[in-house]
BAFI-3210 file (N, C-alpha, C; in Angstrom, 3 decimals, decimal comma, padded with zeros to 6 digits):
// residues 217
n [1|2|3|4|5|6|7|8|9|10|11|12|13|14|15|16|17|18|19|20|21|22|23|24|25|26|27|28|29|30|31|32|33|34|35|36|37|38|39|40|41|42|43|44|45|46|47|48|49|50|51|52|53|54|55|56|57|58|59|60|61|62|63|64|65|66|67|68|69|70|71|72|73|74|75|76|77|78|79|80|81|82|83|84|85|86|87|88|89|90|91|92|93|94|95|96|97|98|99|100|101|102|103|104|105|106|107|108|109|110|111|112|113|114|115|116|117|118|119|120|121|122|123|124|125|126|127|128|129|130|131|132|133|134|135|136|137|138|139|140|141|142|143|144|145|146|147|148|149|150|151|152|153|154|155|156|157|158|159|160|161|162|163|164|165|166|167|168|169|170|171|172|173|174|175|176|177|178|179|180|181|182|183|184|185|186|187|188|189|190|191|192|193|194|195|196|197|198|199|200|201|202|203|204|205|206|207|208|209|210|211|212|213|214|215|216|217]
n.u [102,412|099,796|098,200|097,348|099,021|101,479|101,096|100,884|103,503|104,964|103,973|104,815|107,616|108,010|107,123|109,042|111,336|110,866|111,349|114,043|116,508|114,939|113,291|110,527|110,093|109,086|109,940|112,571|114,799|115,007|115,408|117,771|119,540|119,850|121,054|123,360|125,110|126,678|127,686|130,176|130,202|129,908|127,428|126,246|126,792|125,278|122,687|122,847|123,099|120,550|119,049|120,075|119,097|116,312|116,269|117,349|115,496|113,142|113,898|114,226|111,641|110,196|110,651|109,355|110,218|110,754|108,773|106,140|105,866|108,370|110,997|112,997|115,431|116,955|119,881|122,024|125,306|127,611|127,684|127,951|126,011|123,702|121,874|119,353|117,338|114,742|114,385|112,971|114,410|117,695|118,380|116,830|117,931|120,546|119,871|118,733|120,972|122,466|120,847|120,875|123,562|123,725|122,752|123,211|126,057|126,414|128,797|129,494|127,934|126,552|125,336|123,202|120,900|118,731|118,091|115,084|112,098|110,340|109,169|109,624|106,978|104,421|104,632|107,317|108,628|107,842|109,037|111,713|111,967|111,675|113,867|115,947|115,696|116,353|119,003|120,220|119,866|121,407|123,964|124,690|125,846|128,436|131,728|134,036|136,453|135,550|133,694|130,760|127,548|125,560|126,697|126,652|124,842|121,988|120,504|117,983|117,093|115,057|116,148|118,839|121,439|122,679|125,453|126,453|128,565|131,013|133,760|136,374|138,599|138,590|136,234|134,343|134,621|133,911|131,260|130,046|130,430|128,893|126,335|125,894|125,228|122,615|119,474|117,832|119,140|120,342|122,563|125,394|126,371|129,017|129,270|131,121|132,829|136,067|138,085|141,047|142,054|141,905|143,154|141,851|139,226|138,000|136,229|135,229|133,080|134,469|137,249|139,360|138,585|138,511|136,937|133,926|133,650|132,664|131,821|131,108|129,942]
n.v [074,861|076,356|075,943|078,414|080,327|079,539|080,109|082,890|083,529|082,651|084,308|086,764|086,493|086,280|088,810|090,445|089,598|090,581|093,247|093,866|096,055|098,222|100,445|101,894|105,389|105,979|103,998|103,899|104,848|103,125|100,641|101,108|101,560|099,024|097,571|099,029|098,313|096,210|097,193|098,452|101,040|104,359|105,312|107,728|107,771|105,644|106,620|108,819|107,530|106,412|108,754|109,676|107,723|108,178|110,816|110,620|108,881|110,425|112,649|111,497|110,446|112,732|113,954|114,590|112,981|110,493|107,769|106,378|103,774|102,940|100,992|101,531|100,838|102,140|102,161|103,046|102,872|103,948|106,304|105,476|104,961|102,675|102,054|100,055|097,825|098,229|100,131|102,030|103,328|104,224|106,862|107,720|106,138|107,180|109,751|109,289|108,444|110,780|112,552|111,309|111,606|114,256|114,633|115,646|114,578|112,227|110,055|108,402|106,964|103,954|102,801|100,477|100,032|098,294|098,508|098,030|096,905|095,557|095,929|094,759|092,940|092,529|089,843|089,132|090,959|090,141|087,661|088,439|089,685|087,515|086,029|087,689|087,452|084,750|084,710|086,371|084,755|082,560|083,626|083,419|081,035|081,242|080,270|081,733|083,233|085,810|086,852|088,692|088,350|090,296|092,604|092,737|094,076|093,149|093,252|092,599|092,322|091,286|088,685|089,182|089,589|091,957|092,797|094,709|096,704|097,343|095,564|093,057|091,818|089,030|088,502|089,560|087,882|085,421|085,911|086,421|083,975|082,289|083,415|082,876|080,230|079,945|078,860|080,102|082,472|084,507|086,001|087,332|090,391|092,226|095,032|096,234|098,039|097,899|097,068|097,091|094,207|094,198|093,636|094,312|095,650|098,907|100,437|103,277|105,116|104,550|105,171|103,493|102,451|101,459|102,531|102,076|099,100|097,473|094,272|091,453|088,245]
n.w [082,830|081,020|077,736|076,799|078,021|076,985|074,265|074,364|075,130|072,900|070,843|071,856|071,748|068,997|068,199|069,444|068,079|065,550|065,739|065,320|064,093|064,146|066,033|067,578|068,227|070,780|072,534|072,096|073,623|075,888|074,668|073,306|075,393|076,446|074,316|073,889|075,847|074,965|072,677|070,437|069,839|071,245|073,693|072,976|070,238|069,312|069,746|068,033|065,572|065,337|065,094|062,679|060,925|061,084|060,117|057,515|056,301|056,511|054,988|052,460|051,764|051,762|049,455|046,224|044,160|045,217|045,791|047,855|047,242|046,586|047,866|050,433|052,653|055,491|057,246|059,810|061,031|063,161|061,735|059,133|056,442|055,218|052,326|051,355|049,371|046,906|043,908|041,182|039,087|037,837|038,097|040,267|042,244|042,421|043,191|045,691|047,124|047,079|048,539|051,049|051,725|052,372|054,881|058,236|060,066|058,671|057,540|055,448|052,590|051,669|048,928|048,163|046,780|044,617|041,234|039,717|038,023|039,500|042,540|045,819|047,299|049,878|050,710|050,138|051,770|054,293|054,319|054,213|056,689|058,421|057,613|058,408|061,184|061,481|060,594|062,499|064,730|063,954|064,075|066,700|066,814|066,015|066,378|067,852|069,747|071,923|070,187|069,672|068,838|068,898|068,111|065,430|062,886|061,115|057,981|055,647|052,252|049,809|050,012|050,003|052,207|054,396|056,314|059,027|061,183|063,793|063,608|063,953|061,382|061,449|062,859|061,105|058,859|059,974|060,729|058,239|056,954|058,583|058,257|055,582|055,562|056,197|055,231|052,364|052,130|049,665|049,041|050,723|051,913|053,024|055,009|056,713|059,333|059,907|062,718|064,751|066,551|070,095|073,407|075,976|075,206|074,529|072,538|071,005|068,981|066,668|066,497|065,889|063,559|060,086|058,211|056,314|054,457|051,522|050,615|048,742|049,621]
ca.u [102,005|098,726|098,409|097,113|100,236|102,519|100,798|101,230|104,956|105,428|103,625|105,675|108,953|107,980|107,013|110,338|112,302|110,588|111,798|115,347|117,169|113,968|112,569|109,732|110,697|108,590|110,691|113,933|115,795|115,160|115,977|119,145|120,327|120,168|121,969|124,617|125,993|127,582|128,065|131,490|129,975|129,502|125,978|125,857|126,851|124,113|121,547|123,042|122,787|119,095|118,592|120,446|118,148|115,043|116,451|117,517|114,205|112,228|114,361|113,972|110,220|109,590|110,918|108,350|110,822|110,705|107,388|105,934|105,985|109,790|111,390|114,335|115,789|118,051|120,523|123,257|126,183|128,764|127,627|128,011|124,601|123,366|120,575|119,090|115,964|114,539|113,895|112,681|115,304|119,049|118,374|116,283|118,920|121,601|119,266|118,584|122,301|122,872|120,060|121,375|124,893|123,613|122,262|124,246|126,759|126,601|130,190|129,606|126,700|126,736|124,075|122,999|119,568|118,694|117,188|114,228|110,693|109,549|109,437|109,198|105,651|104,242|105,131|108,780|109,065|107,650|110,074|112,967|111,952|111,903|115,236|116,792|115,635|117,078|120,439|120,641|119,935|122,533|125,222|125,030|126,591|129,818|132,696|135,207|136,650|135,271|132,684|129,450|126,642|124,716|127,433|126,469|123,511|121,560|119,431|117,692|116,250|114,860|117,050|120,226|121,691|123,735|125,993|127,131|129,049|132,433|134,261|137,699|138,521|138,225|134,814|133,573|134,657|133,140|129,845|129,590|130,392|127,744|125,111|125,729|124,731|121,179|118,653|117,071|120,034|120,825|123,871|125,801|127,179|129,634|129,418|131,706|133,909|137,011|138,920|142,130|141,725|142,601|142,955|140,771|138,751|137,034|136,232|134,126|132,903|135,259|138,568|140,262|137,951|139,153|135,920|133,075|134,072|131,604|132,372|130,134|130,455]
ca.v [076,049|075,962|076,266|079,847|081,059|079,201|080,843|084,289|083,616|082,500|085,536|087,824|086,286|086,629|090,265|091,019|089,289|091,374|094,621|093,999|097,312|099,306|100,610|103,108|106,453|105,998|103,079|103,870|105,049|101,925|099,581|101,470|101,390|097,611|097,129|099,773|097,675|095,335|097,864|099,089|102,480|105,003|105,450|108,894|107,425|104,785|107,537|109,617|106,679|106,329|110,038|109,710|106,873|108,904|112,013|110,211|108,359|111,557|113,476|110,781|110,328|114,060|114,393|114,062|111,965|109,203|107,376|105,458|102,410|102,611|100,315|101,970|100,596|103,009|101,685|103,772|102,337|104,830|107,323|104,840|104,720|101,696|102,130|098,748|097,674|098,320|101,397|101,704|103,924|104,544|108,274|107,813|105,534|108,175|110,864|108,847|108,468|112,181|113,116|110,720|112,143|115,634|114,661|115,945|113,482|111,067|109,999|107,657|106,312|102,734|102,737|099,128|099,925|097,538|099,102|096,989|097,260|094,776|096,276|093,665|093,074|092,175|088,495|089,173|091,727|089,277|086,639|089,098|089,896|086,216|085,637|088,487|086,822|083,483|085,003|086,850|083,584|081,738|084,258|082,960|079,791|081,514|079,787|082,607|083,837|087,232|087,303|089,031|088,467|091,489|093,712|092,668|094,475|092,349|093,818|091,723|092,879|090,292|087,558|089,645|089,897|092,937|092,759|095,942|096,768|097,559|094,224|092,725|091,068|087,640|088,493|089,801|086,674|084,373|086,277|086,238|082,530|081,733|083,918|082,231|078,856|079,985|078,570|081,232|083,613|084,512|086,637|088,045|091,573|092,778|096,486|096,370|098,956|097,009|097,610|096,220|093,476|094,660|092,705|094,820|096,658|099,969|101,094|104,223|105,989|104,150|105,756|102,526|101,902|101,710|103,006|100,982|098,419|096,636|093,068|090,390|086,982]
ca.w [082,041|080,103|076,335|076,580|078,405|076,012|073,044|074,612|075,125|071,522|070,127|072,378|071,222|067,573|068,102|069,794|067,025|064,360|065,930|064,695|064,395|064,020|067,286|067,530|069,017|072,154|073,383|071,566|074,658|076,709|073,840|073,009|076,607|076,575|073,269|073,963|076,817|074,233|071,444|070,405|069,715|072,489|073,811|072,178|068,816|069,037|069,639|066,830|064,419|065,227|064,578|061,258|060,193|060,999|059,289|056,115|055,840|056,371|053,864|051,212|051,427|051,641|048,088|045,290|043,286|045,900|046,044|048,971|046,717|046,557|049,107|050,831|054,049|055,910|058,476|060,103|062,072|063,313|060,690|057,818|056,122|054,185|051,650|050,762|048,909|045,463|043,362|039,774|038,083|038,281|038,487|041,622|043,131|042,612|043,925|047,089|047,718|047,243|049,652|052,294|052,016|052,841|056,257|059,220|060,751|057,795|057,113|054,199|052,149|050,882|048,186|047,646|046,190|043,370|040,254|039,149|037,802|040,443|043,937|046,697|047,887|051,289|050,953|050,154|052,943|055,461|054,223|054,576|058,131|059,043|057,294|059,292|062,502|061,428|060,494|063,820|065,602|063,505|064,477|068,037|066,659|065,594|067,366|067,785|071,053|072,027|069,221|070,230|067,684|068,972|067,509|063,982|062,446|059,959|057,171|054,504|051,183|048,746|050,194|050,120|053,615|054,612|057,663|059,406|062,546|064,025|063,896|063,449|060,131|061,760|063,224|059,890|058,041|060,657|060,658|056,859|056,697|059,298|057,623|054,268|055,726|056,494|054,061|051,860|051,902|048,288|048,971|051,928|051,593|054,219|055,027|058,038|059,654|060,559|063,777|065,168|067,782|071,285|074,517|076,829|074,273|074,769|071,234|070,957|067,834|065,510|066,381|065,303|062,372|058,799|057,272|055,830|053,240|050,997|049,984|048,561|050,159]
c.u [100,932|099,002|098,262|098,371|101,374|102,332|101,195|102,746|105,507|105,175|104,529|107,083|109,039|107,940|108,339|111,338|112,094|111,058|113,133|116,012|116,222|113,130|111,806|110,272|110,301|109,386|112,157|114,987|116,057|115,818|117,446|120,040|120,751|121,194|123,328|125,603|127,023|128,151|129,466|131,383|129,674|127,984|125,484|125,847|125,674|122,869|121,639|122,721|121,280|118,532|118,904|119,452|116,809|115,153|116,575|116,190|113,217|112,596|114,042|112,502|109,485|109,804|109,888|108,900|110,746|109,257|107,307|106,064|107,447|110,170|112,831|114,520|117,014|118,609|121,848|124,013|127,446|128,848|127,765|126,596|124,458|121,986|120,371|117,621|115,885|113,982|113,814|113,571|116,678|119,129|117,874|117,234|120,014|121,098|119,151|119,930|122,779|122,145|120,597|122,708|124,845|123,207|123,435|124,759|126,878|128,035|130,336|128,264|127,065|125,404|123,930|121,584|119,651|117,662|116,399|112,814|109,791|109,968|108,862|107,851|105,626|104,833|106,651|109,292|108,920|108,723|111,432|113,074|112,270|113,340|116,235|116,854|116,453|118,585|120,970|120,801|121,146|123,871|125,642|125,814|128,021|130,777|133,999|135,323|136,400|134,200|131,346|128,492|125,781|125,413|127,301|125,028|123,173|120,372|119,222|116,765|116,215|115,888|118,519|120,454|122,896|124,146|126,785|127,635|130,533|133,015|135,709|137,522|138,068|136,748|133,941|133,495|133,792|131,645|129,289|129,460|129,166|126,433|124,832|125,183|123,225|120,381|117,829|117,914|120,613|122,256|124,144|126,723|127,693|129,816|130,002|132,672|134,900|137,878|140,034|141,724|142,558|142,236|141,788|140,127|137,771|137,076|135,013|134,195|133,906|136,619|139,550|139,713|138,658|138,170|135,154|133,626|132,959|132,220|131,294|130,762|129,718]
c.v [075,639|076,449|077,750|080,646|080,785|079,991|082,305|084,476|083,549|083,766|086,675|087,717|086,649|088,136|090,941|090,803|090,147|092,811|094,861|095,289|098,475|099,393|101,921|104,110|106,391|105,092|103,020|103,969|103,800|100,811|099,855|101,251|099,940|097,158|097,792|099,142|096,793|096,011|098,456|100,590|103,056|105,113|106,617|108,601|106,546|105,655|108,350|108,811|106,534|107,625|110,177|108,899|107,572|110,079|111,670|109,720|109,485|112,405|112,807|110,818|111,667|114,628|113,784|112,976|110,568|108,890|106,425|104,004|101,980|102,000|100,676|101,727|101,439|102,508|102,411|103,099|103,197|105,860|106,792|104,375|103,741|101,999|100,795|098,655|097,771|099,692|101,237|102,366|104,219|105,989|108,441|107,188|106,535|109,341|110,517|108,884|109,876|112,817|112,602|111,332|113,563|115,728|114,845|114,671|112,212|111,106|109,380|107,022|105,105|102,460|101,377|098,933|099,204|098,176|097,992|097,516|096,562|095,106|095,182|093,952|092,619|090,807|088,459|089,895|090,903|088,190|087,209|089,297|088,601|085,752|086,409|087,870|085,541|083,701|085,493|085,688|082,726|082,311|083,860|081,648|079,996|081,123|080,571|083,347|085,339|087,733|087,528|089,267|089,713|092,712|093,753|093,021|093,729|093,021|092,916|092,416|091,881|089,168|087,922|090,142|090,821|092,904|094,033|095,839|097,052|096,236|094,082|091,959|089,635|087,536|088,672|088,573|085,578|084,643|086,035|084,760|081,905|082,149|083,199|080,812|078,800|079,796|079,790|082,459|083,513|085,028|087,326|089,191|092,170|094,286|096,848|097,549|098,146|097,737|096,616|095,488|094,008|093,761|093,117|095,981|097,653|100,794|101,986|105,046|105,743|104,774|104,811|101,965|102,292|102,289|101,836|100,410|097,478|095,462|092,016|089,071|085,831]
c.w [081,028|078,691|076,061|076,902|077,442|074,730|073,194|074,556|073,717|070,725|070,562|071,812|069,756|067,401|068,402|068,672|065,801|064,509|065,250|065,089|064,352|065,282|067,234|068,523|070,484|073,075|072,969|072,635|075,459|075,911|073,570|074,213|076,783|075,568|073,385|074,928|076,127|072,992|071,544|070,157|071,090|072,508|072,955|070,695|068,420|068,848|068,350|065,576|064,227|064,647|063,090|060,435|060,014|060,037|057,816|055,543|055,585|055,171|052,526|050,821|051,417|050,239|047,139|044,361|043,898|046,276|047,241|048,520|046,591|047,908|049,442|052,321|054,380|057,235|058,654|061,234|062,102|062,176|059,283|057,472|054,970|053,645|050,945|050,369|047,398|045,078|041,843|038,724|038,692|038,757|039,927|042,640|043,451|043,452|045,407|047,806|047,998|048,426|050,986|052,702|052,577|054,315|057,229|059,900|059,922|057,258|055,729|053,873|051,292|050,201|047,509|047,092|044,848|042,450|039,565|038,955|038,816|041,874|044,825|047,339|049,343|051,605|051,064|051,383|054,212|055,497|054,631|056,088|058,876|058,801|058,165|060,680|062,531|061,340|061,838|064,793|065,261|063,971|065,889|067,988|066,200|066,717|067,227|069,109|071,004|071,077|069,915|069,067|067,715|068,396|065,991|063,643|061,163|059,269|055,964|053,517|050,035|048,803|050,263|051,546|053,747|056,083|057,936|060,843|062,597|064,495|063,453|062,140|060,383|062,101|061,993|059,012|058,659|060,568|059,264|056,519|057,332|058,637|056,305|054,367|055,976|055,208|053,653|051,598|050,495|048,194|050,301|051,515|052,881|054,065|056,397|058,128|060,480|061,586|064,077|066,444|068,945|072,444|075,402|076,103|074,880|073,493|071,140|069,683|066,716|065,385|065,690|063,987|061,096|057,786|056,707|054,529|052,804|050,252|049,906|048,993|049,492]
res [x|x|x|x|x|x|x|x|x|x|x|x|x|x|x|x|x|x|x|x|x|x|x|x|x|x|x|x|x|x|x|x|x|x|x|x|x|x|x|x|x|x|x|x|x|x|x|x|x|x|x|x|x|x|x|x|x|x|x|x|x|x|x|x|x|x|x|x|x|x|x|x|x|x|x|x|x|x|x|x|x|x|x|x|x|x|x|x|x|x|x|x|x|x|x|x|x|x|x|x|x|x|x|x|x|x|x|x|x|x|x|x|x|x|x|x|x|x|x|x|x|x|x|x|x|x|x|x|x|x|x|x|x|x|x|x|x|x|x|x|x|x|x|x|x|x|x|x|x|x|x|x|x|x|x|x|x|x|x|x|x|x|x|x|x|x|x|x|x|x|x|x|x|x|x|x|x|x|x|x|x|x|x|x|x|x|x|x|x|x|x|x|x|x|x|x|x|x|x|x|x|x|x|x|x|x|x|x|x|x|x|x|x|x|x|x|x]
***
């Protein structure tokens, strides 16, 4: 294989890794079909979560109170919506949480926006993206029977890593422990929906879930 082909492969892999949980609408269906094969959510719930993310994001940035300079990441897993990033006032943080809670099919809002005068710039955002990729890769090293790292959604904001998904308590602990070993991670915050372990699992739409719980690790 010549150097040109190797370079193309490397660039392609980097591009794929940067997609994370954010997939443009044009290819959303195909990407979702692949991930849903391992997901504990039903296919319909995966699609619904994507729609929730788009709806919440659109609702937030359509309000004059929320500026484009505000950094708000919206991630929905089984209707549990995480708001992560930075915003400049407590009033705007509360407002963002209220707007998100009004969106159809949102079960719970976990408002982890950090109030600060310093909104993360391009450099920090690029670093967060790379850290997310590294944490996702590290999760493949979890040594726990039945653990599937693709079931854990990873979101990073200014070095703070948020873990979401429908997992057992043991899986959640193992994932958080593994994520905390990655260099550059300042804090791991678990936003899991815990389920009971079952032998031949078919878990759809969180019937066995206990609701999202937030815990710093």
